[in-house]
C-alpha positions as a LaTeX table, in Angstrom:
\begin{tabular}{lrrr}
\hline
Residue & $x$ (\AA) & $y$ (\AA) & $z$ (\AA) \\
\hline
Met1 & 97.76 & 127.64 & 111.39 \\
Asp2 & 96.48 & 125.58 & 114.29 \\
Ala3 & 98.82 & 125.55 & 117.31 \\
Ser4 & 98.37 & 121.78 & 117.65 \\
Ala5 & 100.18 & 121.29 & 114.32 \\
His6 & 103.43 & 122.24 & 116.06 \\
Met7 & 102.85 & 120.02 & 119.11 \\
Asp8 & 104.40 & 116.58 & 119.39 \\
Asp9 & 102.29 & 113.47 & 119.86 \\
Ala10 & 102.99 & 113.24 & 123.60 \\
Ala11 & 101.57 & 116.72 & 124.21 \\
Leu12 & 98.52 & 116.04 & 122.03 \\
Val13 & 97.91 & 112.73 & 123.83 \\
Lys14 & 98.05 & 114.46 & 127.19 \\
Leu15 & 95.45 & 117.00 & 126.01 \\
Ala16 & 93.22 & 114.29 & 124.54 \\
Gln17 & 93.44 & 112.23 & 127.73 \\
Gly18 & 91.99 & 115.23 & 129.56 \\
Ser19 & 89.28 & 115.90 & 126.99 \\
Pro20 & 88.07 & 113.56 & 124.22 \\
Gln21 & 87.33 & 116.61 & 122.03 \\
Ala22 & 91.08 & 117.27 & 121.95 \\
Phe23 & 91.61 & 113.97 & 120.05 \\
Asp24 & 90.88 & 115.66 & 116.71 \\
Pro25 & 94.46 & 116.89 & 116.07 \\
Leu26 & 95.74 & 113.32 & 116.52 \\
Tyr27 & 93.00 & 112.06 & 114.21 \\
Gln28 & 93.86 & 114.71 & 111.59 \\
Arg29 & 97.56 & 113.89 & 111.83 \\
Tyr30 & 97.11 & 110.14 & 111.34 \\
Arg31 & 93.92 & 109.64 & 109.33 \\
His32 & 95.64 & 109.51 & 105.92 \\
Pro33 & 98.49 & 107.17 & 106.92 \\
Val34 & 96.04 & 104.87 & 108.74 \\
Leu35 & 93.60 & 104.84 & 105.83 \\
Ala36 & 96.40 & 104.16 & 103.32 \\
Phe37 & 97.71 & 101.32 & 105.50 \\
Cys38 & 94.21 & 99.81 & 105.76 \\
Tyr39 & 93.73 & 100.12 & 102.00 \\
Arg40 & 97.02 & 98.38 & 101.26 \\
Gln41 & 96.09 & 95.58 & 103.65 \\
Leu42 & 92.47 & 95.13 & 102.53 \\
Gly43 & 92.47 & 96.30 & 98.90 \\
Asp44 & 89.02 & 97.85 & 99.16 \\
Arg45 & 88.37 & 101.53 & 99.83 \\
Asp46 & 85.09 & 101.09 & 101.71 \\
Glu47 & 86.48 & 98.29 & 103.88 \\
Ala48 & 89.59 & 100.38 & 104.58 \\
Glu49 & 87.44 & 103.34 & 105.66 \\
Asp50 & 85.35 & 101.13 & 107.94 \\
Val51 & 88.39 & 99.56 & 109.60 \\
Ala52 & 90.21 & 102.89 & 109.94 \\
Ser53 & 87.13 & 104.40 & 111.56 \\
Ala54 & 86.82 & 101.49 & 113.98 \\
Ala55 & 90.52 & 101.80 & 114.83 \\
Phe56 & 90.18 & 105.49 & 115.68 \\
Val57 & 87.15 & 104.76 & 117.85 \\
Ser58 & 89.14 & 102.06 & 119.67 \\
Ala59 & 92.09 & 104.41 & 120.06 \\
Leu60 & 89.87 & 107.14 & 121.49 \\
Arg61 & 88.34 & 104.66 & 123.94 \\
Gly62 & 91.74 & 103.33 & 124.97 \\
Leu63 & 93.49 & 106.69 & 125.19 \\
Pro64 & 92.89 & 107.21 & 128.92 \\
Gln65 & 94.86 & 104.01 & 129.60 \\
Phe66 & 97.69 & 104.83 & 127.15 \\
Gln67 & 101.03 & 105.27 & 128.87 \\
Asp68 & 104.09 & 106.23 & 126.90 \\
Arg69 & 106.67 & 103.67 & 128.02 \\
Gly70 & 109.28 & 104.44 & 125.42 \\
Asn71 & 107.23 & 103.46 & 122.40 \\
Ser72 & 105.29 & 106.14 & 120.61 \\
Phe73 & 101.63 & 106.92 & 120.27 \\
Arg74 & 101.97 & 106.21 & 116.55 \\
Ala75 & 103.19 & 102.65 & 117.20 \\
Trp76 & 100.37 & 102.16 & 119.71 \\
Leu77 & 97.83 & 103.46 & 117.16 \\
Phe78 & 99.09 & 101.21 & 114.36 \\
Arg79 & 98.99 & 98.20 & 116.66 \\
Ile80 & 95.29 & 98.99 & 117.20 \\
Val81 & 94.82 & 99.38 & 113.43 \\
Arg82 & 96.50 & 96.04 & 112.80 \\
Asn83 & 94.26 & 94.38 & 115.41 \\
Glu84 & 91.15 & 95.93 & 113.81 \\
Ile85 & 92.21 & 94.59 & 110.41 \\
Gly86 & 92.62 & 91.13 & 111.92 \\
Met87 & 89.20 & 91.30 & 113.57 \\
Tyr88 & 87.64 & 92.51 & 110.31 \\
Arg89 & 89.19 & 89.65 & 108.36 \\
Arg90 & 88.03 & 87.06 & 110.91 \\
Lys91 & 84.50 & 88.48 & 110.88 \\
Ala92 & 84.45 & 88.59 & 107.07 \\
Ser93 & 85.58 & 84.98 & 106.84 \\
Arg94 & 82.85 & 83.86 & 109.26 \\
His95 & 80.11 & 85.98 & 107.67 \\
Pro96 & 80.86 & 86.46 & 103.96 \\
Glu97 & 78.66 & 88.98 & 102.20 \\
Gln98 & 76.55 & 87.93 & 99.25 \\
Pro99 & 76.40 & 90.45 & 96.39 \\
Leu100 & 72.99 & 91.75 & 95.40 \\
Asp101 & 72.26 & 90.73 & 91.82 \\
Asp102 & 70.00 & 93.71 & 91.22 \\
Ala103 & 72.32 & 96.33 & 92.67 \\
Gly104 & 73.91 & 98.62 & 90.13 \\
Glu105 & 77.49 & 99.73 & 90.49 \\
Leu106 & 77.80 & 102.90 & 92.54 \\
Val107 & 80.03 & 105.60 & 91.14 \\
Asp108 & 81.91 & 108.06 & 93.31 \\
Pro109 & 80.78 & 111.49 & 92.03 \\
Ala110 & 83.94 & 113.15 & 93.39 \\
Arg111 & 86.26 & 111.44 & 90.89 \\
Ser112 & 86.13 & 111.16 & 87.15 \\
Pro113 & 86.32 & 107.77 & 85.44 \\
Glu114 & 89.80 & 108.67 & 84.16 \\
Glu115 & 91.03 & 109.48 & 87.68 \\
Leu116 & 89.58 & 106.23 & 89.00 \\
Ala117 & 91.24 & 104.27 & 86.19 \\
Leu118 & 94.64 & 105.84 & 86.89 \\
Leu119 & 94.24 & 105.29 & 90.61 \\
Ala120 & 93.17 & 101.68 & 90.08 \\
Asp121 & 96.07 & 101.05 & 87.69 \\
Gly122 & 98.55 & 102.44 & 90.22 \\
Gln123 & 97.00 & 100.41 & 93.01 \\
Leu124 & 97.06 & 97.26 & 90.86 \\
Arg125 & 100.74 & 97.78 & 90.08 \\
Leu126 & 101.52 & 98.37 & 93.76 \\
Ser127 & 99.47 & 95.32 & 94.77 \\
Ala128 & 101.25 & 93.18 & 92.16 \\
Leu129 & 104.64 & 94.29 & 93.46 \\
Leu130 & 103.65 & 93.75 & 97.08 \\
Ser131 & 102.28 & 90.29 & 96.27 \\
Thr132 & 105.85 & 89.14 & 95.62 \\
Leu133 & 106.55 & 89.57 & 99.35 \\
Ser134 & 105.89 & 87.20 & 102.22 \\
Gln135 & 103.15 & 88.26 & 104.62 \\
Ser136 & 105.67 & 89.31 & 107.29 \\
Glu137 & 107.66 & 91.36 & 104.75 \\
Arg138 & 104.49 & 92.97 & 103.45 \\
His139 & 103.39 & 93.98 & 106.95 \\
Ala140 & 106.77 & 95.62 & 107.52 \\
Ile141 & 106.66 & 97.43 & 104.15 \\
Asp142 & 103.06 & 98.59 & 104.71 \\
Leu143 & 104.06 & 100.08 & 108.06 \\
Tyr144 & 107.15 & 101.63 & 106.45 \\
Leu145 & 104.91 & 103.15 & 103.76 \\
Ala146 & 102.73 & 104.53 & 106.57 \\
Asp147 & 105.89 & 106.43 & 107.62 \\
Leu148 & 106.56 & 104.52 & 110.84 \\
Thr149 & 110.13 & 104.35 & 112.08 \\
Thr150 & 111.89 & 101.01 & 112.42 \\
Asn151 & 111.47 & 101.26 & 116.21 \\
Glu152 & 107.74 & 101.83 & 115.78 \\
Ile153 & 107.46 & 98.96 & 113.28 \\
Ala154 & 109.21 & 96.70 & 115.80 \\
Ala155 & 106.69 & 97.75 & 118.47 \\
Val156 & 103.68 & 97.21 & 116.19 \\
Leu157 & 104.85 & 93.81 & 114.94 \\
Asp158 & 106.25 & 92.84 & 118.35 \\
Ile159 & 109.62 & 91.85 & 116.90 \\
Ser160 & 113.20 & 92.99 & 117.46 \\
Leu161 & 114.76 & 95.95 & 115.69 \\
Pro162 & 117.24 & 93.71 & 113.79 \\
Ala163 & 114.31 & 91.57 & 112.62 \\
Val164 & 112.56 & 94.69 & 111.26 \\
Arg165 & 115.71 & 95.73 & 109.42 \\
Thr166 & 116.09 & 92.24 & 107.97 \\
Arg167 & 112.47 & 92.11 & 106.80 \\
Leu168 & 112.67 & 95.55 & 105.23 \\
Ser169 & 116.00 & 94.76 & 103.56 \\
Arg170 & 114.68 & 91.50 & 102.10 \\
Ala171 & 111.43 & 93.16 & 101.03 \\
Phe172 & 113.23 & 96.01 & 99.26 \\
Ala173 & 115.53 & 93.51 & 97.52 \\
Lys174 & 112.52 & 91.52 & 96.29 \\
Leu175 & 110.76 & 94.70 & 95.14 \\
Arg176 & 113.88 & 95.85 & 93.26 \\
Ala177 & 114.12 & 92.45 & 91.58 \\
Ala178 & 110.44 & 92.56 & 90.65 \\
Leu179 & 110.86 & 96.04 & 89.17 \\
Leu180 & 113.84 & 94.90 & 87.11 \\
Lys181 & 111.72 & 92.13 & 85.60 \\
Val182 & 109.54 & 94.74 & 83.87 \\
Asp183 & 109.86 & 94.16 & 80.14 \\
Leu184 & 111.76 & 97.00 & 78.59 \\
Pro185 & 111.44 & 97.58 & 74.83 \\
Glu186 & 114.19 & 96.02 & 72.76 \\
Glu187 & 116.45 & 98.19 & 70.66 \\
Gly188 & 114.97 & 98.80 & 67.26 \\
Asp189 & 111.33 & 98.50 & 68.43 \\
Ser190 & 109.24 & 101.00 & 66.53 \\
Asp191 & 106.99 & 101.72 & 69.54 \\
Val192 & 109.75 & 103.57 & 71.39 \\
\hline
\end{tabular}
């Protein structure tokens, strides 16, 4: 196992600040949470990959200036990710893409149609649940799902710790209520 897997973020940041090649362990540690966060925010895999990539490039460029002042590298990174998502959305709204009529649908050869259908169904269900939340609650939940602590969420969203707790509490209450609204089969239904 790689020795960097046992190092904390502060030690890895210090190494990466001395040598950009040492950024890889930080990238490996956070690529999946960042990509998942981008996907939940944008709803498109390719867009999420583009934004996540741009965020890591920005983080690598900004790493020499990063100073740990009580908030973590992870919070700093997700603030960059959030900014990249905002820039992407502004750019997309100013320059919308026009679909090519003649272009056929590209299929990812790594996944079967069944796997894609199950993944899409799960993502649609998650998106439907998350759509019941306000934008501020959704941002907090997305960061929570990216495994950030409440302190880190507060740093990323630039709000107080009690405000984070309130948003998460309200969001979880709304999600519970939405889950309870799922139609359960009535007694005596033959489909059960």
